[in-house]
C-alpha positions as CSV (number, residue, x, y, z in Angstrom):
1,M,23.7,13.2,3.1
2,D,24.8,10.8,5.8
3,N,24.3,7.2,5.5
4,V,21.0,6.8,7.5
5,E,19.3,9.4,4.8
6,K,20.8,7.6,2.2
7,I,19.1,4.2,3.3
8,I,16.0,5.9,3.9
9,K,16.0,7.5,0.3
10,S,16.8,4.1,-1.0
11,R,13.7,2.4,-0.1
12,A,11.5,5.3,-1.6
13,V,10.5,3.6,-4.5
14,L,9.9,0.1,-2.7
15,C,7.2,1.6,-0.3
16,S,5.7,3.7,-2.9
17,Q,4.8,0.3,-4.6
18,V,3.3,-0.9,-1.6
19,P,-0.6,-1.4,-2.1
20,P,-3.4,0.3,0.3
21,L,-3.6,-1.9,3.4
22,G,-6.6,-2.4,5.6
23,Q,-7.0,-1.2,8.9
24,N,-5.6,-3.2,11.7
25,T,-8.0,-5.2,13.8
26,E,-7.6,-5.3,17.7
27,E,-7.8,-7.8,20.2
28,E,-7.3,-8.1,23.8
29,G,-3.8,-9.0,24.6
30,G,-3.0,-11.6,27.2
31,C,0.2,-13.8,25.5
32,G,2.4,-16.4,26.9
33,V,6.0,-15.1,25.8
34,T,9.3,-17.4,26.9
35,G,12.8,-17.7,26.2
36,F,16.0,-18.8,27.3
37,I,19.8,-18.6,26.1
38,C,22.3,-21.3,27.0
39,S,26.3,-21.5,26.9
40,I,25.4,-24.8,25.1
41,P,23.4,-25.4,22.6
42,V,20.3,-27.5,23.7
43,T,17.5,-29.1,21.5
44,G,13.8,-27.8,20.5
45,K,12.0,-29.8,23.0
46,N,13.1,-27.7,25.8
47,I,10.9,-25.0,24.6
48,F,8.0,-27.1,23.9
49,E,7.8,-27.5,27.5
50,P,7.1,-23.8,28.7
51,S,4.7,-23.6,25.8
52,V,2.6,-26.2,27.1
53,Q,2.3,-24.7,30.5
54,M,1.2,-21.5,29.2
55,H,-1.2,-23.3,27.0
56,N,-4.0,-20.9,28.7
57,R,-2.4,-18.0,27.6
58,G,-2.7,-19.5,23.8
59,N,-5.8,-20.2,21.9
60,G,-4.6,-22.5,19.0
61,K,-5.0,-19.6,16.4
62,G,-1.5,-18.3,16.2
63,G,1.9,-19.4,18.1
64,G,5.7,-19.2,16.9
65,I,9.3,-20.0,18.0
66,G,12.4,-18.5,16.9
67,A,16.2,-19.9,17.7
68,V,19.6,-18.4,17.3
69,G,22.7,-20.2,17.2
70,F,22.9,-23.2,15.7
71,V,25.5,-26.3,15.9
72,P,26.7,-26.3,11.7
73,E,26.9,-30.0,11.5
74,T,23.4,-30.6,12.2
75,L,22.4,-28.1,9.4
76,G,25.1,-29.7,7.1
77,V,27.1,-26.7,6.2
78,S,30.3,-25.4,7.7
79,K,31.2,-22.9,10.6
80,E,32.0,-20.0,8.2
81,V,29.0,-20.6,6.5
82,L,26.5,-20.4,9.0
83,E,28.2,-17.3,10.4
84,E,28.7,-15.3,7.5
85,D,25.7,-16.3,5.0
86,Y,22.2,-15.2,5.9
87,M,19.5,-18.0,6.4
88,L,16.5,-17.1,4.5
89,H,13.3,-19.0,6.0
90,I,10.8,-18.3,2.8
91,A,6.8,-19.6,4.1
92,L,5.0,-21.1,1.1
93,L,1.5,-20.5,1.7
94,D,0.7,-21.6,-2.2
95,A,3.6,-23.9,-3.4
96,S,2.7,-23.1,-6.9
97,V,4.3,-19.7,-6.4
98,Y,7.8,-21.7,-5.5
99,E,10.0,-21.5,-8.8
100,E,8.6,-18.1,-10.0
101,L,9.7,-16.9,-6.4
102,E,13.2,-18.5,-6.2
103,N,13.9,-17.3,-9.7
104,T,12.6,-13.8,-9.3
105,F,14.3,-13.0,-5.9
106,I,16.7,-15.5,-5.0
107,K,18.8,-16.9,-7.8
108,P,19.4,-13.7,-9.7
109,N,20.3,-12.0,-6.2
110,F,22.3,-14.4,-4.1
111,K,25.0,-16.9,-4.3
112,I,23.5,-20.0,-2.7
113,D,25.9,-22.2,-0.4
114,K,22.8,-24.4,0.5
115,F,19.0,-24.9,0.2
116,E,16.4,-27.3,1.4
117,K,12.8,-27.6,2.4
118,L,12.3,-28.1,6.2
119,A,11.1,-31.6,7.4
120,T,7.7,-32.1,8.8
121,I,5.6,-34.5,9.5
122,D,2.9,-36.2,7.6
123,D,0.0,-35.2,8.8
124,Y,-0.6,-32.0,10.5
125,R,-4.0,-33.0,11.6
126,S,-2.5,-35.8,13.8
127,I,-1.2,-33.3,16.6
128,G,-4.4,-31.3,16.1
129,L,-3.9,-28.8,14.0
130,D,-6.7,-27.4,12.0
131,V,-4.7,-25.3,9.5
132,R,-1.7,-26.8,7.3
133,P,1.2,-25.0,8.1
134,P,3.5,-23.6,5.4
135,D,6.2,-25.1,3.5
136,V,9.4,-23.4,4.6
137,M,12.6,-23.1,2.3
138,R,15.7,-22.3,4.0
139,Y,18.4,-21.0,1.9
140,F,22.2,-20.1,3.1
141,V,22.9,-17.2,0.9
142,R,25.2,-14.3,0.4
143,V,24.5,-11.2,-2.2
144,K,26.0,-11.9,-5.6
145,D,29.4,-9.3,-6.0
146,E,28.1,-7.8,-9.1
147,V,24.5,-7.5,-7.6
148,L,25.8,-5.6,-4.5
149,N,28.3,-3.4,-6.5
150,K,24.9,-2.2,-8.6
151,F,23.0,-1.5,-5.4
152,I,25.8,0.4,-3.8
153,Q,26.1,2.4,-6.6
154,D,22.5,3.0,-7.6
155,N,22.1,4.2,-3.9
156,K,25.2,6.1,-3.6
157,F,26.2,3.8,-0.5
158,K,30.1,3.9,-1.4
159,S,30.8,5.4,1.9
160,M,28.9,2.4,3.7
161,D,30.7,-0.5,5.4
162,R,29.9,-3.1,2.4
163,R,28.4,-5.5,4.9
164,D,25.8,-3.1,6.3
165,A,25.0,-2.1,2.5
166,E,24.8,-6.3,2.4
167,D,22.5,-6.2,4.8
168,E,19.7,-3.3,3.6
169,F,19.9,-5.4,0.1
170,V,18.6,-8.4,2.3
171,Y,16.2,-6.2,3.9
172,Q,14.8,-4.8,1.0
173,N,14.7,-7.9,-0.9
174,S,12.4,-9.5,1.8
175,F,10.5,-6.3,1.7
176,K,9.9,-6.9,-2.3
177,I,8.9,-10.7,-1.6
178,N,6.5,-9.7,1.5
179,T,4.8,-7.2,-1.1
180,H,4.8,-9.0,-4.2
181,Y,3.4,-12.0,-2.2
182,Y,1.5,-11.2,0.7
183,A,0.5,-7.6,1.1
184,S,-0.6,-6.8,-2.6
185,L,-2.5,-10.1,-2.7
186,G,-6.3,-11.2,-1.5
187,E,-5.1,-14.4,-1.2
188,K,-1.6,-14.7,0.7
189,K,0.8,-16.9,-1.2
190,A,4.1,-16.4,0.5
191,F,6.4,-14.5,2.9
192,V,9.6,-14.5,4.5
193,M,9.5,-15.5,8.3
194,S,13.3,-14.7,8.8
195,H,16.6,-13.3,6.9
196,G,19.2,-13.3,9.6
197,R,22.5,-14.7,10.2
198,N,22.5,-17.9,12.3
199,M,19.1,-17.7,13.3
200,M,15.5,-18.8,12.3
201,I,11.8,-18.1,12.9
202,L,8.9,-20.4,12.3
203,K,5.0,-19.9,12.9
204,I,1.5,-21.4,12.5
205,V,-1.9,-21.1,13.4
206,G,-1.7,-23.4,16.1
207,Y,0.1,-23.8,19.6
208,A,3.5,-22.7,19.8
209,E,4.5,-26.3,21.1
210,N,3.1,-27.6,18.0
211,V,5.9,-25.8,15.9
212,V,8.4,-28.1,17.5
213,R,6.1,-30.9,16.6
214,Y,5.2,-30.3,13.0
215,Y,9.1,-29.1,11.8
216,K,10.5,-31.9,14.1
217,L,12.6,-29.6,16.1
218,D,12.7,-32.0,19.2
219,D,16.7,-32.7,19.0
220,F,17.5,-29.6,16.7
221,K,19.7,-27.6,18.6
222,A,20.5,-23.8,19.3
223,H,22.0,-21.1,21.8
224,A,18.8,-19.4,22.3
225,W,15.3,-20.0,22.0
226,L,11.7,-18.2,22.4
227,A,8.0,-18.5,21.6
228,H,5.1,-16.8,21.8
229,Q,1.3,-18.2,22.3
230,R,-1.6,-16.7,20.9
231,Y,-2.6,-14.6,17.8
232,P,-1.6,-11.4,17.3
233,T,-3.3,-8.2,19.0
234,R,-3.7,-6.6,15.8
235,G,-3.3,-7.4,12.3
236,R,-4.3,-10.2,10.0
237,V,-5.2,-12.6,12.9
238,W,-5.4,-16.3,12.5
239,H,-2.5,-16.5,9.9
240,P,0.8,-17.3,10.4
241,G,2.3,-14.2,8.6
242,G,0.7,-12.1,11.7
243,C,2.1,-14.7,14.2
244,H,4.8,-13.9,16.9
245,P,8.1,-13.8,16.5
246,F,8.6,-10.8,13.9
247,S,12.3,-10.5,12.3
248,A,14.4,-7.4,12.3
249,L,17.5,-8.4,10.4
250,N,19.0,-10.5,13.1
251,E,16.6,-10.3,15.6
252,A,13.6,-12.2,16.5
253,L,10.9,-10.7,18.7
254,V,7.9,-11.9,20.9
255,H,5.4,-9.1,22.4
256,N,2.7,-9.3,25.1
257,G,0.6,-6.5,25.0
258,D,-0.6,-3.9,22.7
259,F,0.2,-0.5,21.6
260,A,-2.3,2.3,22.6
261,N,-0.3,4.4,20.1
262,Y,-0.4,1.9,17.3
263,Q,-1.3,4.8,14.9
264,S,1.5,7.3,15.7
265,V,4.1,4.5,15.8
266,L,2.9,4.0,12.2
267,E,3.4,7.7,11.0
268,Y,6.7,7.6,12.6
269,L,7.9,4.6,10.8
270,K,6.6,5.2,7.3
271,Q,8.5,9.0,7.5
272,R,11.6,7.1,7.5
273,N,10.5,4.3,5.1
274,Y,9.3,1.8,7.1
275,Y,6.1,0.2,5.7
276,P,4.5,-2.7,7.9
277,L,3.1,-5.2,5.9
278,F,1.4,-7.6,8.2
279,L,-0.1,-4.6,10.4
280,T,0.4,-6.0,14.2
281,D,2.0,-3.7,16.8
282,T,4.5,-6.6,17.2
283,E,6.0,-6.0,13.7
284,E,6.0,-2.5,14.5
285,A,7.9,-3.2,17.6
286,A,10.2,-5.3,15.2
287,L,11.0,-2.4,12.9
288,L,11.7,0.1,15.2
289,L,14.5,-2.3,16.5
290,D,15.7,-2.4,13.3
291,L,15.5,1.4,13.0
292,W,17.5,1.7,16.0
293,S,19.8,-0.6,16.2
294,R,20.8,-1.2,12.4
295,V,20.4,2.0,10.8
296,Y,20.6,4.6,13.8
297,K,23.1,2.6,14.7
298,Y,21.7,3.4,18.5
299,P,23.8,1.3,21.6
300,L,21.6,-0.8,23.4
301,E,21.2,1.7,26.2
302,Y,20.0,4.6,24.1
303,L,17.7,1.9,22.2
304,I,15.8,0.9,25.3
305,E,15.5,4.4,26.7
306,A,13.7,5.2,23.1
307,M,11.5,2.2,23.7
308,A,10.5,2.9,27.6
309,P,11.5,5.9,28.6
310,T,12.8,6.8,32.2
311,S,10.1,9.2,33.9
312,E,9.3,11.3,37.0
313,M,11.1,10.4,40.2
314,D,13.2,7.8,38.5
315,F,14.5,10.5,36.0
316,D,15.3,12.8,38.9
317,M,17.0,10.0,40.5
318,L,19.8,9.8,37.2
319,P,23.0,11.4,37.3
320,I,22.8,14.8,35.7
321,E,24.7,13.9,32.3
322,K,22.4,11.0,31.8
323,Q,19.3,13.1,32.1
324,K,20.8,15.4,29.6
325,L,21.1,12.3,27.1
326,Y,18.0,10.9,28.2
327,K,16.0,13.9,27.6
328,A,17.2,14.5,24.0
329,I,16.6,10.8,23.3
330,Q,12.9,11.2,24.8
331,T,12.3,14.4,23.0
332,H,12.9,12.9,19.6
333,H,11.2,10.0,20.1
334,V,8.1,11.0,21.9
335,N,5.7,10.1,18.9
336,S,7.6,6.6,18.6
337,S,7.6,5.1,22.1
338,P,5.3,2.6,22.6
339,D,2.7,3.3,24.8
340,G,0.6,0.9,26.6
341,P,0.7,-2.4,28.3
342,W,4.0,-4.6,26.7
343,F,6.7,-6.8,27.2
344,F,9.2,-7.7,24.8
345,I,11.3,-10.3,24.6
346,I,14.6,-10.6,21.6
347,A,16.6,-13.1,20.6
348,R,19.4,-11.5,18.8
349,N,22.6,-12.5,16.9
350,D,24.7,-9.5,17.5
351,V,27.0,-10.1,14.8
352,K,28.9,-6.6,15.3
353,N,30.2,-7.7,18.7
354,N,30.3,-11.5,17.9
355,Q,27.7,-12.5,21.1
356,F,24.3,-14.2,20.8
357,Q,21.9,-12.3,23.2
358,L,18.5,-12.4,24.8
359,I,16.9,-9.3,26.2
360,G,13.5,-8.6,28.1
361,I,12.1,-4.9,28.1
362,T,9.0,-4.0,30.0
363,D,7.0,-1.0,29.3
364,T,7.2,1.8,31.9
365,A,4.5,0.8,33.8
366,M,5.0,-2.6,34.1
367,L,1.5,-3.6,32.8
368,R,2.4,-7.1,31.4
369,P,3.8,-9.9,33.7
370,Q,7.6,-10.6,33.7
371,V,10.1,-12.9,35.4
372,F,13.7,-13.4,34.7
373,A,15.9,-16.2,36.3
374,L,19.6,-17.0,36.1
375,Q,21.4,-20.5,36.6
376,E,25.0,-20.5,36.9
377,G,27.6,-23.5,37.3
378,E,29.4,-26.1,34.8
379,I,26.5,-24.7,32.5
380,Q,24.8,-21.1,32.6
381,I,21.4,-20.1,31.5
382,G,19.2,-17.1,31.4
383,L,15.3,-17.1,31.3
384,I,12.8,-15.0,30.4
385,C,8.9,-15.7,30.8
386,S,5.8,-14.3,31.1
387,E,5.3,-16.6,34.4
388,K,7.5,-18.1,36.7
389,Q,5.7,-21.5,36.2
390,A,7.2,-21.5,32.3
391,I,10.8,-21.1,33.7
392,D,10.6,-24.1,36.0
393,A,8.9,-26.3,33.2
394,T,12.1,-25.1,31.2
395,L,14.2,-26.1,33.6
396,I,12.7,-29.4,34.6
397,S,12.8,-30.0,30.9
398,L,16.8,-29.5,30.5
399,T,17.7,-31.2,33.5
400,R,16.0,-34.6,32.1
401,E,18.3,-33.8,28.9
402,D,21.5,-32.7,31.1
403,P,21.9,-33.6,34.9
404,R,24.1,-30.4,35.0
405,F,21.1,-28.4,35.1
406,G,19.1,-28.0,37.9
407,P,15.4,-27.6,38.3
408,I,15.3,-24.3,40.2
409,A,17.0,-21.4,39.2
410,D,19.7,-19.7,41.4
411,K,18.0,-16.5,41.2
412,Y,14.5,-15.2,40.1
413,W,13.7,-11.4,39.9
414,N,11.4,-8.6,37.8
415,A,12.4,-5.9,36.0
416,R,11.0,-2.2,37.3
417,G,9.8,-0.4,34.1
418,G,11.7,3.1,33.3
419,S,13.6,2.9,36.5
420,Y,16.6,4.4,37.3
421,T,17.8,1.4,39.3
422,D,17.8,-1.3,36.6
423,G,16.1,0.4,33.3
424,G,13.3,-2.3,33.2
425,A,15.5,-4.2,30.8
426,F,18.2,-7.1,31.4
427,I,20.4,-8.3,28.7
428,F,22.0,-12.0,28.7
429,S,25.1,-11.8,26.3
430,L,26.7,-15.1,25.4
431,K,30.4,-14.6,24.3
432,D,33.3,-16.7,23.2
433,T,36.2,-17.4,25.9
434,K,39.1,-19.3,25.7
435,E,37.1,-22.2,27.9
436,G,34.2,-21.8,25.7
437,K,31.1,-19.7,25.6
438,E,30.2,-17.4,28.6
439,L,27.2,-16.1,29.9
440,I,27.0,-12.6,31.1
441,C,23.9,-11.2,32.9
442,T,23.5,-7.2,32.6
443,D,20.8,-4.7,33.3
444,K,20.3,-1.4,30.9
445,F,23.1,0.4,32.6
446,G,25.6,-2.4,32.3
447,K,25.5,-3.7,35.9
448,M,26.1,-7.4,36.4
449,I,23.5,-9.8,37.6
450,Q,25.2,-12.4,39.5
451,T,24.8,-15.6,42.0
452,P,27.3,-16.5,44.8
453,K,30.2,-18.2,43.4
454,D,31.9,-21.2,45.2
455,K,28.6,-23.0,46.4
456,V,28.1,-26.5,45.9
457,V,25.4,-28.8,44.2
458,C,23.6,-32.0,45.8
459,D,23.8,-34.8,43.5
460,I,20.7,-36.4,43.9
461,N,22.1,-39.8,41.6
462,K,24.9,-40.2,43.9
463,K,24.5,-43.2,46.2
464,I,25.4,-41.7,50.0
465,T,27.5,-43.9,51.7
466,V,26.9,-43.7,55.6
467,T,29.6,-43.3,58.1
468,G,30.2,-43.3,61.7
469,E,29.7,-39.5,61.9
470,Y,26.3,-39.8,60.4
471,K,25.0,-41.3,63.3
472,S,24.6,-38.4,65.6
473,I,23.0,-36.8,63.0
474,E,20.1,-39.6,62.7
475,E,20.2,-39.9,66.6
476,N,19.4,-36.2,67.2
477,L,16.7,-36.3,64.6
478,N,14.8,-39.4,65.8
479,A,14.9,-38.3,69.4
480,T,13.0,-35.1,68.4
481,F,10.4,-37.0,66.5
482,F,9.4,-39.1,69.9
483,E,8.4,-35.7,71.3
484,K,4.6,-35.4,72.5
485,D,4.0,-32.3,70.8
486,P,4.4,-32.3,66.6
487,S,4.4,-28.4,66.4
488,A,7.3,-28.3,68.8
489,A,9.2,-31.0,67.5
490,S,9.2,-29.4,64.0
491,G,10.2,-26.1,65.4
492,K,13.2,-28.1,67.0
493,L,14.2,-30.0,63.9
494,F,14.0,-27.0,62.0
495,S,16.6,-25.4,64.5
496,Y,19.0,-28.2,64.3
497,V,19.1,-28.4,60.4
498,K,19.5,-24.4,60.2
499,N,22.2,-24.9,62.9
500,N,24.1,-27.4,61.7
501,I,23.6,-26.8,57.7
502,S,27.1,-24.9,57.5
503,G,28.9,-27.6,58.8
504,F,27.1,-30.4,56.1
505,D,28.6,-31.4,53.1
506,P,26.0,-32.2,50.3
507,D,26.1,-35.8,51.4
508,K,25.2,-35.1,54.9
509,L,22.6,-32.6,54.1
510,R,20.8,-35.3,52.0
511,F,21.1,-38.1,54.6
512,C,19.6,-35.5,57.4
513,I,16.7,-34.5,55.0
514,E,16.1,-38.2,54.0
515,T,16.2,-39.5,57.9
516,I,13.3,-36.4,58.7
517,K,11.3,-38.1,55.7
518,S,11.9,-41.7,56.8
519,C,10.7,-40.3,60.4
520,A,7.5,-39.7,58.5
521,R,6.3,-43.4,58.4
522,K,6.1,-43.8,61.8
523,N,2.5,-42.1,62.3
524,D,0.1,-39.1,61.5
525,D,1.9,-36.7,64.1
526,S,5.3,-37.8,62.6
527,M,4.2,-37.5,59.1
528,Q,2.8,-33.9,60.3
529,A,5.9,-33.0,61.8
530,A,8.3,-33.8,58.8
531,I,6.0,-32.0,56.2
532,S,6.6,-29.0,58.8
533,V,9.9,-28.8,59.2
534,L,10.9,-29.1,55.5
535,T,8.0,-26.7,54.8
536,L,10.1,-24.6,57.2
537,L,13.4,-25.2,55.5
538,N,11.9,-24.5,52.4
539,D,10.2,-21.3,53.2
540,R,12.5,-19.3,55.6
541,R,15.9,-17.5,54.3
542,F,19.1,-18.6,56.3
543,N,22.5,-19.2,55.5
544,T,23.1,-22.6,53.5
545,G,26.8,-22.8,53.8
546,S,28.6,-24.3,51.0
547,I,25.6,-25.3,49.2
548,K,23.6,-23.7,46.7
549,R,20.0,-22.4,48.1
550,S,18.5,-23.8,45.0
551,S,19.9,-27.3,45.5
552,L,18.4,-27.2,49.0
553,Q,15.0,-26.2,47.6
554,H,15.6,-29.4,45.1
555,I,16.2,-31.7,47.7
556,L,13.4,-30.3,49.7
557,Q,10.8,-30.4,47.1
558,I,11.7,-34.4,46.2
559,N,11.4,-35.5,50.0
560,I,7.9,-33.2,50.3
561,Y,6.3,-34.8,47.4
562,E,7.7,-38.4,48.2
563,I,6.1,-37.9,51.8
564,L,2.9,-36.7,50.4
565,D,3.3,-39.5,47.5
566,S,3.2,-41.9,50.5
567,T,0.1,-40.9,52.2
568,P,-3.1,-43.4,51.6
569,M,-5.2,-43.2,48.4
570,I,-8.8,-42.1,48.6
571,T,-9.8,-45.4,47.4
572,E,-7.9,-46.9,50.6
573,M,-9.4,-48.1,53.8
574,S,-7.1,-46.0,56.6
575,K,-7.1,-44.6,59.7
576,S,-4.9,-41.8,58.5
577,Q,-6.0,-37.9,58.8
578,F,-4.5,-37.5,55.5
579,S,-6.3,-39.1,51.9
580,R,-4.6,-38.6,48.8
581,I,-6.3,-38.2,45.2
582,D,-4.7,-37.5,41.6
583,F,-6.1,-37.2,38.5
584,T,-6.8,-40.7,37.6
585,S,-8.6,-41.0,41.1
586,R,-10.5,-37.8,40.5
587,D,-14.2,-39.6,40.1
588,Q,-13.6,-41.3,43.2
589,L,-14.0,-38.1,45.6
590,R,-16.1,-38.6,48.4
591,S,-16.8,-36.7,52.0
592,P,-14.1,-37.3,54.8
593,K,-14.4,-40.6,56.7
594,N,-13.2,-41.6,60.3
595,N,-10.0,-39.7,61.3
596,E,-9.4,-37.8,57.8
597,R,-9.0,-34.4,57.8
598,T,-6.6,-33.3,55.1
599,L,-7.5,-33.8,51.4
600,V,-3.8,-34.3,49.8
601,I,-4.5,-33.4,46.1
602,D,-1.5,-34.7,43.5
603,A,-2.0,-32.0,41.0
604,G,0.8,-32.9,38.5
605,N,-1.8,-34.4,35.5
606,F,-4.6,-31.8,36.0
607,E,-5.3,-29.6,33.8
608,P,-4.5,-25.9,34.1
609,E,-7.9,-24.5,33.9
610,G,-11.6,-25.9,33.1
611,D,-13.8,-28.7,33.9
612,K,-10.2,-30.7,34.5
613,C,-8.5,-28.3,36.9
614,D,-7.8,-29.2,40.0
615,A,-9.4,-26.0,41.5
616,I,-12.8,-27.1,40.2
617,M,-11.9,-30.3,42.3
618,I,-11.2,-28.3,45.4
619,V,-14.6,-26.6,45.4
620,K,-16.3,-30.0,44.9
621,A,-14.3,-31.3,48.0
622,F,-15.4,-28.5,50.1
623,K,-18.8,-28.8,49.5
624,L,-18.4,-32.5,50.2
625,G,-16.7,-31.5,54.0
626,W,-13.3,-31.1,53.4
627,K,-11.4,-28.0,54.6
628,H,-8.0,-28.9,55.0
629,F,-5.9,-29.2,51.6
630,I,-2.4,-29.8,50.3
631,V,-2.1,-29.3,47.0
632,Y,1.2,-30.4,45.2
633,K,3.4,-30.9,42.1
634,Y,1.9,-27.9,40.6
635,R,2.7,-27.0,36.8
636,G,0.9,-23.5,36.6
637,Q,-2.6,-24.6,37.7
638,R,-5.0,-21.6,37.9
639,F,-7.6,-20.4,40.3
640,T,-6.3,-22.3,43.5
641,G,-9.1,-21.2,46.1
642,C,-11.8,-19.6,43.9
643,G,-15.4,-20.6,43.5
644,L,-15.7,-21.8,47.0
645,G,-18.2,-19.0,47.7
646,P,-18.7,-16.6,51.3
647,A,-18.2,-17.4,54.6
648,T,-15.3,-19.9,54.0
649,Q,-13.6,-19.5,57.3
650,G,-11.6,-22.4,58.6
651,V,-10.6,-23.6,55.2
652,R,-6.5,-23.9,54.7
653,I,-5.0,-24.7,51.5
654,D,-1.2,-25.1,51.2
655,V,0.4,-25.2,47.6
656,Y,3.6,-26.4,46.6
657,G,5.2,-26.3,43.4
658,A,4.6,-23.6,40.2
659,S,0.8,-22.2,41.3
660,G,-0.5,-20.5,38.6
661,D,-2.7,-17.2,37.8
662,Y,-5.7,-16.0,39.7
663,L,-4.4,-17.7,42.9
664,A,-6.8,-16.7,46.1
665,S,-8.9,-14.4,43.7
666,G,-12.5,-13.8,45.7
667,I,-11.5,-15.5,48.7
668,D,-14.1,-14.9,51.5
669,G,-12.4,-16.2,54.7
670,M,-10.1,-19.3,53.9
671,E,-6.2,-19.0,54.3
672,I,-4.1,-20.0,51.5
673,Y,-0.1,-20.9,52.1
674,V,2.0,-20.7,49.2
675,H,5.1,-22.6,49.9
676,G,7.0,-20.9,46.9
677,N,6.6,-17.9,44.3
678,A,3.1,-16.9,43.0
679,Q,2.5,-15.6,39.6
680,D,0.7,-12.1,38.6
681,Q,-3.4,-11.5,38.8
682,L,-3.0,-12.6,42.3
683,C,-5.6,-12.4,45.2
684,Q,-8.1,-10.3,43.5
685,I,-11.2,-8.8,45.0
686,M,-10.2,-10.3,48.1
687,K,-13.3,-10.0,50.9
688,D,-11.9,-11.8,54.0
689,G,-9.3,-14.4,54.7
690,K,-5.4,-14.8,54.5
691,L,-3.0,-15.4,51.8
692,V,0.4,-15.7,52.6
693,V,3.2,-16.3,50.0
694,F,6.7,-17.4,51.2
695,G,8.6,-16.6,47.7
696,D,8.1,-13.6,45.4
697,V,4.8,-12.4,44.4
698,G,5.5,-11.4,40.8
699,Q,5.5,-7.8,39.9
């Protein structure tokens, strides 16, 4: 009997004690998932921001966060304890069971190096929670030698690596706790949130960002963070036990979607003595991960193939040897590969290889949205989210915390599910080097994903020292602005910058862009020319010389926003063709007067959807006679261009920032120009008109 069979057999008695569990319930999947991993530890407030951005994907009934790779001093333990001990996070739904649980399952089995109750705010209602989150006890533990020796002897694990046996003991002990205090009771009393090394999971009935607020994680640091919005698609919904993330041993997994073959996967797991106790498909995914990774010891590539098999033409494009291997994997896992729409993000402490990992895997048909991003420089960060706008929110938050980050990633991309090109999965691995931690990004097959090296970044906080050589730049730009035709001027200005940027250092580039911005103040024609040229520089692809394209985009965004910020407010008496409105002044919306042609909408503080979203205001403005719109400072707001009705020829909307879902859906005649990347669910049921996206269009 090999070790796999011994592990499965050792659980037989445990599984026989699991009570009959109710049927799982089902809800439509539409969650928000996000995660990032960084070469330096960063604070929890940075997972807060993207969680807020995806509020519209949540419903306040289920949210959670996971984190991997902590600072030992913050937790009050040594580096050795942090790396070697298991961190048990036990949720107490009923505080009265605390002593019994500890005296039955913790103290007799473990050597406790430290334990504490996680700090919380005083009043959960003060942050909008309806249900009090559980008290959470954190233990740093190792299995007692005599207990582990008996466990090894009883289960004939002598041929097994001792640490592997200890891992299995921890898993089985958590299973006992969850069976006794959660699955077997009508009124749930306690459960294990996570039990891995150098990692934690926390979850509540509420929005994910409120986990950060309630457990005071704003300044708590970790190398990797992930979050999930919305209650589970199956299982005991509206309960913290059923929320994501779910824990394997040293992994935390979040999931958007649902399994069409939930029952088939359940039977596969039960045959191997894995009994889901929370009845969610996400729990099934975590158990599959634990089985294939920890028990079967699959290499990550094989695990991904078992999860998301390569099919059809992509299979035929694989090398012959890999076809043979993948066919064997697929044959063995035909009933266990998750079917239906799903996307996983996994934060992992890969203890065997001494690295932290963030992994994104999409289903073969790519039925759920997913975006990957990478930023490299003095600090490296990899990001995986349901939406690009959540990635942007993360980077903006990190930039506020540490200026070595930038608000725009160097590279954004999507995985192609079950493909021979990237395998539908990407892995960010954080490894130790002599210089510190290094982040490496690879696809399923091990091919590295990199950004251009030896590129410089513009320091926006540095004062520009103007020298004599800057004079010619200023003269060339000013001369072009005095041309009579603004459209011709913008084209010539674009050509000038494009042709000269390879000779610019960061200061010269900033001076050039800021000179264009200053020319916008002269009159409406100059303002239109300045907006047009900066927009062209943002939209077009060209050689940026020694300067990072992401840094150029950052400089352009700052200056475009400052130009638009300078347009007259709708409450002012002005002869300008531009009139600006924001969330504060939204009640002052009126028909266009005098020369007014373009309504400039500062969308920064508008809600992502509902009565207080900018999309509703655009509809109202259209009915009042406005036809040209510039909407900027987007932070994921949805439904741009929706609801204007039929026959909207002559309407134009220009979009700047991180636009949201459903943009241009149902349009009939209007034109929408997205000066950046679009999200998923784009341009649905379009009858007539034009949509131009100058960035990526998602998947």
